[in-house]
N, C-alpha and C positions, 0 to 999 in steps of 0.2 A: 626272570626268573630263570632258575636253571630249568634243564632238562629233565633231570630226576627232582626237581619241585614233583610233590603228590596234591600239591592244592587247586589243582587245575584238576584233576577228575574226582574231586568232593562235590558231591552237590550242595548247593547254594544253601541256605538256611536263612527263611525270610523275617526280620524282624517283627512284621507287624506282617500279621496272615489276612485274607483276603475277608472281605464280611461273609455271611454264611447267606446264599439265597434265598429268600423269604419271598412271598405269596402279596405282593404290593397289588394291591386294589386302585393305586393310580395308575400303576404302569396299564393293566389292565382297562380301562378306562378308556386313556388315552388311545389306547390298539385299538378300541371297540369304536372310537368315536374316527380314525383314521379309516378304518374295515367301511365304517359307513358313507364315512366321505369319499370312496374310493368307488364303492357301489353305484353311489348318485352320480358320480360325472361319467360312470359305463352304461349308466339308465340317458343321460345324457347326449351322448354319443349317441346309443339307438335311437331312442325318442326326438330329441332336439331338444332345444329350448324351449319350445311354442308351450309345452307344456307346465311350462313352469307359473304360479300362480300368477292371477291379473296385477298384483303392485308390483312382482318383480318384471312381469311382463311390461308395465307400463314404463318403469325406471330406466329400463336398459332401451324404450323406445327413446324417451324424453334425450336418455343423456346423445345418442347419435344424430336427434333432431337440429335442425340448422333454421338461421330467426331469417326468413326473405320478407322483409319491407315489413317488420314486424310482426311476422306470423311463423310461429313455431313449426315448421313442416318435418313431418316424422321423415326417414330413409325411406323410399319406393321396398314394400316388402316383398321378399323374395318367395319363389310359387315353393309350395311344401313339396317335399319327398317322401315323408313318413306316416301317408295317408295308410292304417292298417285296413280298408274297406270293411269295416267291421259295422258301423253307424252309432259311432261314438255319439255322447248326446251333445260333446265340443267339439266338432268333427275340428283338425286343422285344416280342410280349406273353408268352414264357415268364416273360422278366425283368421283366414288369408280375404276373404271376400269385407270380412269389413277394416279390415287394416287400409285395404286396398282404395276402397270408399273415403276413409278418414282420410288417406293420404291425396287423393284428388279432390277432396275437398278443400283442407288446407293448402293444394299445391293453386287451387282455384280463386279461392282468396287472397292467396297471397298475390296471385296474378293481376286482381284486379285491383288493389293496394296499390301494386306499381302503377299500374295505366291511369288510375287518380293521382297519383303523385307526379305522374310525367304530365298529363294532361295539366294540374297546377302551375307546374315549370314551363309548362307553353303559355300560357295567360300572361305572365312576367315577361315573357320575350316577346319585342316586338317585330311585327312581319305577316306576311303571308299566310294563308295555308302552301298556297303552292309554291313558294320557295323554293322545297324541295324538286322542285320540275315536275307536281304531280301528276297525279293516278296513283298515291301513295297508299289508295284504299286497296289497288288490286296486292301489294304487299303483306297488307295484314294476314295476320296467321287464325285462320278460322276457331284456333283455340282446340285440340285433340282432345282437349281434360274436357271432358262433359259439357263436347261443344253443343251439345241439345238441352241443354237448360236444366240437367239436375234428371233424376227419373232413371228410369231402365235404359230409356235412348240415348242418353247422356255418358252411361256407364257401360256401352256394349264394347267403345273400344279399348278403356282396361284391359278388355280378357280375351284379346286377341290372339293369345298363345296358348290360351287356355285349352286342352280340347274340348268339344262342343258338347260330350255327356258329362263335362267334370261340367262346365260352367251350366248344364241345364240342369245337372244337382244341385248346388248351389245357389240357384233362380229358387228352386223347388223348399230347399233347406228355407231360405230368405222370406218365401210370403208364408211358410208352416209357420216360422215363428214369430211373424206380425201374427197372422191369424189365433194364436194361440195367446199370443200378447192380448190381443183385440177380447177375444174369449173369455178371457182369463183361467182357460186350461192351461195342466203342465206339457198334454202332448205324448204320446208315447201310448 
């Protein structure tokens, strides 16, 4: 191009003009879904996923569970940090207690199956009970999980790290639920 060429300074004319902007309902629908998903994501950050429905919670627990001696053991639940202290019907501490009791029961069942399998394997081995040098019963673990055989006494060790006030709150709520279930009332 020559220096004096005027074609450089002329505006370009488009052969195909851009399509006119129109109000497309599919775009606004997609945006509303994006905004709704973003709001749900923010709510999960604030309130946690424990507020998800029972089916979604069960799926999440089942996906994280491990199989020990043929028993599906869920992961040990973590203490809730999102209690609002307003007396919710489904308090996160109640859910935590239920999950912790389920975890302890599954662990106990897996431990019993494992002990039974070891006993059956030991029957197949020839030898004396004292082949290990004797005194092996002193090495037995009394079972930190539910060593009291279940019930309130067996579950106390599970809640060692939970503050006493919250422990008593969970115990009272559990008793109230059981009483309402027995009496057929809704409570509240």
